[in-house]
N, C-alpha and C positions, 0 to 999 in steps of 0.2 A: 225747104223747111220740113222737118219730120213731123209725124202726126202728133207727138206729145206737145211740141211747141206751137203747133197749129191750134190745138185745143186750148192752150194757155191764151193765145191771141184772141180766141173767140169767146173767152169766158165773159160772164155777165157783169163785169166791172167789180168795184170794191164791195166787200161785205160790210153791212152796217153792224157795228159792234159798239158797246158802250164806251164812252170816253170820259176819263177822269183827269182833271187838271192837276198838275203838281209843280212845285217850285224846284224839285230836285231831279231833273231828268238824267237818265243814263247818257253817257257820252257816246255819240254815234260816230263811227268812222266813215260813214257814207249816208246819203239820204235814205230814209225809211223806204223799204221796198213793199209796195202794196201787193195784195194777193192777185195772182194772175199775171204779173209782169216778170219778165226775165230779169236776172240779176247777174252782174259781173263783179260783185264784191268778192274779194278773196277771203276765204275763211282763215281762221287762226289755227294753223296746223299744230301749234303747241297745245291747244285746248282740246282738239279733236284727235284723240289717239285711239289706235287699235290695240287691244290688250291680249289677244291670244298668246299662248306660251306661258302664261302665269300658271301657278300650281293648280288652281281651281278657276278656270276661265269664267264659268258662269257666275261664281261668287264675285269675281272681279267686275263682271259686267254690271252687277247690281250694287257694287260698293260705292258708286258715286264719285270715285276719285278721278275718273276720266270720262270723256264723252266718246264712246266708240262709234265707228263707222260701219254701217251695213251697206254693201253694194248690191243694189237690186237691179236686175235686168228684165225688161218687159219688151216683147215685140210690139210692133205697131198694131198687129191684130189683137194682142192681149190688151193693150191700152184702149183700143176702140171697144172691145168687149166690156171692159170695166166702166167705160163711159156710158154704155147702153144698159148694162145689168151689173151694178156694183156689188150685189150680194152673192154672186156666183163666182167660185174660184176659177182663175185662169192660170195657165202655166207660166212660170218665170224661173229665173235663176238667182241664187243668192250667194254672195261671197262675204265671208267674214275673216279677215286676216288671210291665212293661207288655206282656209277651208272653203271649197266651192261646192255648192249643191246645185246641180244643173236642172233639176225638175222639182220645183216646189209650187204649192198652191198659194195664190195671192188673191185676196178680195179686199174690198173697202169695208169699213165698219162705222158704226155710230147711228144714233137716232137723232136727238136734238143737236148732236155734235157733228153730224154728217156733212162732209164737203166732197165735191167731186174731184177726180184726179187732176182736172185742169186748175184746181185751186190748191188746197192743202188737205189732201185726203188722209184719213186715218187708215191704217193697214192691219189686217190679220193675215199672217203668213203661216200656213200649215205645211210643215216640212215633209210629212209623209202622205200628202194628198195623192201623189202619183207614184211614189216609190215607198214600198212597205218598209216600216221601221226606220226610215231615214230620220236623223236627228242632228242637232247641233249641241255638242257638249251636254247631252242628257235632256235637252228641250225638244219637244216635237212641234210646238207652235210658238209664235212670237206675236206680241201685241204692241202696236205703236199708236198711242193716242195723240191726237193733233192739237190738244190744248185750246180748243175753241172756247171753252167755258172757264179757262184759267189763264188770265193775263200774267199771273205771277210765275208761271212755269213750275211752281213748287208745291201746289196743293197735294198732289198725289204722292210726291216724294216724302213730304212730312207726315201726311195723314196715315198712310200705310205703315210708315216707320214707327208711329206712336203705338199702333196695335202690336207690331212685332216686338217692340221694346218691352211690352208687358207679357210676352210669350202668348199672345193671342193669335190664332191663325190668320195670316194676311199675306198678300202677294209681296214679293220682293219687287223693288222699283229702282229705276235709274233714268238716265237720259241717253239718247242716242241720235246720231245723224243717219238719215237715209240719203244715199246718193242713188239717183235713178238714171240708168243708162249713161253712167260716167259723169254726171253733173250733180252738184249738191242740190238736193230737193228741199229738205227741211229738217228742223230739230224737233225731236219728239220726247214725250214721256214714254219710257220703255217699261212695260208692266208684265210681270210674270202671269202667265195664263193659269187660271184656277181650273185644274183638271186632275186626273187620277195621280199624276206624278206630284202635283202640289199636295194632294191629300196624303200621299205616302210620307211626305216630309213632316207633316203635322200630327198625324194620327197613327195609332198602333195598327189599325186595320183600315185600308182604303177601299174596301169592297162595298161600302154602304151607298145609299142613294143620296144624290145631291140634286137640288133644284135651285134655279135662279128666281128671285122675286122680281116681277115686273108688273106693277099695278095689281097686286093681290094682297090678301090678308088671310088669317086663319079663321075663316068663316066659310060655311058650307057653299055659299054662292060662288066662291073663288077657287075651290079645290081643283076643278078641271083646268084652270088657267095657269097653274104652276108649271114652269118650264123645266123639263128634265135635263140635267147636265151630265150625270154620271150614275153608274149602278142601275139596279132594277127600279123601274118606275112604278113602285108599289106605294100607293097613296093612302094606305090604311092609317099610317101614323098621322098624316095630315088631317084625315077625317076624325080620328080619335082626339087629336089636339083641339080641333075646332069644336067638337062636342064639349070638351072640358072647359074651354074658354067661353062657352055660351053661358056658363054658370056665373054667379056673382062672386066678387072678392075672394075671401079666403077659401071658399069652396072651389073656385076655379083654379087657384094656385095649387091646391092639394091634388085636384083631379088631373091637372096638366103635368105634374111632376114625373110620371113615367114616360112622358113623350118630349118634354122640353127640359134641358138642363138650365134651371132658373139661374143658378149662380153664374154660369158662363154667359147667359143672356144679359144679366146685369153688368158683367164685365164689358161686353160688347156695347151696351147702351151707354155706360159711363164713358167709354173711349169716344163714342160719337159726340157726347156732350162736350168733351174737352176740345176736340178738333172742329166742332161746329158742323158735323155731318148731318144737316137737316134736310137733305134730299133723299134720305134712305129710311127704311123701316127703323123705328116706329113713327118717324116724323112725317113721312110722305103719306098722302092719302089718295088711293090705297098704297100699300107697301111697295117699296122699290129699292133698287140699287144695293142688293146683297144676295148672298147665297145661303142656303141652309143645308147642313150635312147631317144625315142620320148615322151617327157614330156606332158601329157594331160593338166596339170595345166599351161602350157606355150604355149597353142595353138598347141601342138604337136611338137614344135621345138626341134631339136636334140641337145643333150648334150653329151659330150665325157666323158668317164670313163676310167681311166688308167688300164692297165693289163700287165702282163709280165715284171715286173720291175727289173729283175735279172741282166741286163747288163747295169745298170746305172753307173754314177760317173766314167766314163772312160777317155775320151779324152777331156781335157779342151780347146784344140785348135780348136775343131770342129766349123765350121761356123754356127752360130745360124740361119742364113737365108738359109742354104744349104738344101732346102726342095724339096720333090717330090709331096706331096699331093696337089691336085688341089685347095682345099679351101685355103691353105696357100699361094700357088703361086698367086692366085687372090688377096689376101690381100697385098702381097708384091708389086703388080702392082700399089697400091694406097698409096702414101706417108703418108696420115693421118692414114691409117690402121697400117702400120709398126710403126708409131710414138706411136699409142695406145699400140701396143705390147711392145715396149720399156718401156713405162711408167709402164706397168703391171709388167715387169721384175724388174724394179727398186723398185717398191713397195714391191714385194715379197722378194727381197734381204734385204730391210729394216726390214721387219718382221722377216726374218731368223736371222738377226743380233740381234734384240731385244730378240728373243727366245734363242739365243746362240746355234745354231745348232751344232757347233763344239763341244761344251761341251756335248750335248746330244749324239753325236757320240762317244766321248771318254768314256762316262759312259756306253753306250751299249756294246762297245768293251770290256771293263773290265768285265762287267757282264757276258758275254758269254765265257770268256777266258777258264775257267776250263771245261765247257761243250764241247768246241771245242777239247780240248786236249783229253777228254774222248771218243769222237765219234769213235766207232770201224770201221765205214765204211767211214771215212773221205776221200774225193776225192783228197785233196791237202796236200802236206807236210806242216809242220808248218812254215817253212821259207817262203814259197810262201804265206801262209795266212797272215803272219806278213807284208810282202812287199806290198801285195795288199791292206791291211787295211791302211798302211801308205799312199799309193797312193790315196785312197779314202778320207782320212783325209785332204790331201793336196788339193784335188779337192774342198772339201767343204770350207775350209778356204780361198782358193784363187779364188773362183768362180767370185766374183765381179771384181777382177782385170783382170781375163782372158776375161771378157766380156766388159771391159772398152772402148775399141776402138769403138765397135758397139754401146754401150750405149751413147757415147758422140756425135754421129752423129746428 
């Protein structure tokens, strides 16, 4: 028995996750495989395709038309190291199609979503950790989310897609298989890493400063806790914005204008309302699950970038104005600012209807069906997956109706 399967055998049993009954289960070709158990179910090779050789391989990876396979190799020593210290990169090898990278950095990721490698780990793969400038079709890092908080498998796929549909900066997303040491390991949400290369695609100048929001807000007590992600870690703009937002209402909005692109913030906020992203700024307390970028081409003003979209499309009754973030609270103190937010929500709903987002959801759901059934480390039983997908579809189809009372004010 190799070390990896020994770890599986010694794992601490099943993970307790929420269960939702449904009368419309997915058809399973084999018994549900619980986390930590070996699986001998054959995967559907028609659904799991490798797509290198296309004109633009990376765009094909994120197109959602196939479920590509990444072959990951880890030595027993690397597996043991990740079991002991999951946050530190270890050396591994990665193969995608006919491209093999012999020395890449591999670590586990996640906070509330963290699972050990003996169960269904989420992975961050840094391609240039050991070999300078090593990349895969222009990407230097790969992010594989384990869907712990998303029984639908589709929250991130649809959520980020909504932002991009509106030409708002957001990660490209897809789904992918990881095979570990020659064996199917699991099915993942494959998320583009928000880094300088991402910024270059969305902004005229990618040399600005970027921070991740993790339990912070634009108030002086939190400034030291912003997590730097790119560019110079000059927090003067954060200090200045915090001072501006300490003022009331219209005074705060005017004072903050040199530091925060209000129109783009309202675009971001409106998109969150439509996809039900209530785990992020300005709904989380304090602010969480997004990045902010100081755009040099816009005088350094801050732009919000979504992150952590795995808990979207949940509660359609949630009050759109039930916010904690200081920027949003200042906006709601000014009727014209809230009116502008409402108009942006209405326009985004109109675009979603024209795009037929419900049809896109149904197509993605069907496309993933066989891969979900084949996932050997699926964290939810198939009836739960069916039920939560039904709930998500109802959220999408009924979002305008659920917001109608607020939109009509």
